[in-house]
C-alpha positions, 0 to 999 in steps of 0.5 A, a space after each residue: 485670708 482676712 475673711 477666714 480670720 474674720 469668720 474664725 473670730 466671729 464663730 460661736 466657739 471663739 466667743 465661748 473661748 473669750 467668755 471663759 478666758 475673761 471670767 478666768 483672767 479678770 479675777 486672777 489679775 485683779 486680786 493679784 494686784 492686792 496680793 491675793 493671787 491664790 484667791 483669784 486663781 480659785 475663783 478662776 478655777 470655778 469659772 473654768 469648771 462651770 463653763 462646760 455647762 453653758 450650752 445653747 438654750 433659752 436664757 432661763 435654762 442657760 441660767 439654771 444649767 450654769 447654777 446647777 453646775 456651779 453648785 456641783 463643782 463647789 460641792 464636789 470640791 468640798 466633798 473631796 477636801 472633807 473626806 480626804 483624811 479618811 481614805 476608807 470613806 473617801 474612795 467608796 464615796 468618790 466611786 459612787 459620786 463618779 458613777 452617779 455623775 456619769 449616769 446623769 448623762 442619760 438626761 441629755 446634752 445639758 446633763 452630760 455637760 454638768 456631769 463633765 464639770 463635776 468630774 473635772 472638779 473631783 479630779 482637780 480637787 486632789 491637786 488643791 487640798 485644804 483643811 479646816 475653814 479653808 475648805 469652806 472658803 475654797 469651795 465658796 470661792 469656786 462657787 463665786 467663780 461659777 457665778 462670775 462666769 454666769 455674769 460674763 455669759 449673761 453680758 454677752 447674751 445681752 450684747 449679742 442676743 441674736 448673733 448665735 442664732 444667726 450663726 447657727 442659721 447661717 451654718 444650717 443654710 450652708 449645710 442645706 446648700 451642701 446637701 442640695 449640691 450633692 443631689 445635683 452631683 447625683 445627676 452626673 452620668 459617672 457619679 459615685 452615687 454610693 459615696 455621695 449618699 454616704 456624704 448626705 447621711 453625714 450631713 443629715 446628722 450635722 443638720 439634725 444637731 443644728 436644727 435641735 440647737 435652733 429650736 432650743 433658742 427660737 421656739 423656747 424663747 418665743 414667750 420671752 422674746 415676743 414677736 420682734 421682726 428679727 425673731 420672726 425672720 429667724 423663725 420663718 427662715 428656720 421653718 423654711 429650711 426644715 421644709 426644704 430638707 423634708 422635701 429633699 428627703 421625701 423626694 428621690 429619683 432613679 438616676 440610672 433609669 432616667 439617664 437611660 431614658 433620656 440618653 438621646 436627649 442630654 439637654 433635658 437632664 443637663 438643664 435640670 442639673 443646672 437648676 439643682 446647682 443653682 438652688 444650692 448656690 443661692 443658699 450658699 450665697 445667703 449663708 455668706 451674706 449672714 456671716 459677713 453682715 452684708 445685705 443679701 442681693 441675689 445673683 441667681 434667677 431661679 424662676 428663669 431656670 424653672 422657665 428654661 426647664 419647662 421649655 426643655 420639657 415642652 420641646 421633649 414632648 413635641 419631639 418624642 410624644 413620650 407620655 411616660 418620659 414627660 410624666 417623669 420630667 413633670 415630677 422633677 419640675 414639680 419638685 423643683 418648683 416647690 424648692 424654688 418657692 421655699 428658697 424664695 421665702 428665705 431670700 425675701 426674709 433677708 431682703 424685706 421685713 417679715 410680718 406675721 402674715 408670712 407664716 400662714 399658720 406654719 408656726 403652729 404647734 412648734 413646741 411639739 418639735 422640742 425635746 421635753 425637759 423633765 428628768 424622771 427617776 424611771 429614765 435613770 433606773 431603766 439604764 441601770 443594766 449592762 444593756 445600757 451604754 451609759 451604765 457601761 461607760 459609768 462603770 468603766 469610768 469609775 474603775 479607771 479613775 480608781 485605778 488612776 488613784 491607785 497608781 498615784 499611791 503606788 508610784 511617786 508621781 508629782 501631779 496625780 490629778 493630771 492622770 485623773 483629768 486625762 481620763 475624764 477628758 479622753 474617755 468616751 463611751 465608744 472605743 474608737 473615739 477614745 482611741 482617737 482622742 488618746 493619740 490626739 491628747 498625747 500628740 498635743 501634749 508633747 508638741 505643746 510642751 516642746 513649743 512652750 519650753 522653746 518659748 520660755 527659754 528665750 522669753 523671760 518677761 512675765 508680762 509677755 509670758 502672761 500675754 502668751 498664756 492668755 492667747 494660748 488659752 483662747 485658742 485652746 478653748 476655741 480649737 478643742 471644739 473644732 480640732 482636738 489635736 490642735 486644742 490640746 497643743 494650745 492647752 498644754 502651752 498655756 498650762 506650761 506658761 502659767 507654771 512658768 510664772 509660778 515656778 522656776 522648774 519648768 522642765 520638771 513641769 513639762 516632764 511630769 505633764 507628759 508622763 501623767 498624760 501618757 499614763 492617763 491615756 493608756 488607762 483610758 485606752 485599755 479600759 475602753 478596749 477591755 471593760 465592756 467595750 462599745 464599738 462605734 457602729 453600735 454607739 452612733 444612735 445612742 450618742 448622737 446628742 452627746 456632742 464634743 465636750 469643751 475640754 480645754 480646761 486641762 
């Protein structure tokens, strides 16, 4: 239990949640001491809205991405406030802005997150309208909030420059171990090989994402971070892990044929399977030692396992003189020898200092593996057609938000912007994911509202309520990236707690939030089903890079 809690609090998701919580709570609490709570709240809002753009990358690109997001957030807020008195101009301009923000997602994950920040800013702007100089002051404070979040993020980067990479390397080792373990499972005579291969495909997708994250940090950072021992170690481990996966993917065996071939000699395949399991177990132990900050001490003797396999092969050759069988077993031995060699490199990296001689040219041309960072207009133009998933999603999002506006005008709903926020948070390019998130959002909102109401009926101390709100905020941001249902529950709890500090009519707040969430979820579901739907099986390839957005803001 203690290990699980420690692992949770040491995770990247928890660290990101702490960053945005600090960037939001500090200005709100500090300025409220001087009677300027509204000003502090606006700065906190700017930090909230800027945070999604803070994705893994080198420091230069991280700063540029957060700065662009902060400017877009402040600009969208100012745009809504300036045009709000002129609805015949406001709605066409907002429609074009929403469409444009959705379309810039074609430029990759960072652009997708910046787009998300802008869409959230537009939605929230309708809940906090200002006139005159207050418009400029409010937008300026939101920009200040974005800059303050950047400062907090920079401080965390300085304090723990390598921890994110270590955790990603640890996760990469763990998933690679899991993949090798599944390869070992394939040697069971009664194995469900189709199911195992399906699991391996899912692991490949996860590993591709992690490989991209690690490349982004280690390779792009090389000119800035120099050639420190830590940087060399992480880079050497990463290169070895990629080679382990490439070797595993390029080497396959006909397990059914091998079982038939060696049915009378079960010890041969059993010895090989034991070696395969120990390859996976060694990597798993490495992953745990990184997570726990413990010195790595190997518990497995892979070269001894290789020796046992060689002995079994010689015994088989002596007993049968079967050249074809020996050839098959020798191929398996060669594969195992290569994997043991690469895993030994990873082990040595965590037991000894790494020098530049260890690379032996393996780090040449690493930049070729990076996704180029340029944003040509031709990419945007080529996606302006119904054959593009991004175009259909942008059009669908724009129409749904306009319908949300219309419902807010026609019906006496208190917080129409909650409908817009729900649409932005829930709607995804694929129908299946939108449907799933709709149910999770509704479940989390209702459950969170009930829990918060129950707590507020027995807790009336503002300090305790504020403390509970901060705890719920951290957990909401953390779980949104891990389990959206739980994340939505904690998000609703901290929203209700904040309103509980500001207004006595908390029952009305809960009621309106549930109603607005139901309306937004229903609109998202219907739009994804009827407006140029993209079914998930056709979406996987085009959206593999668009990972879950950090949506704990609402």
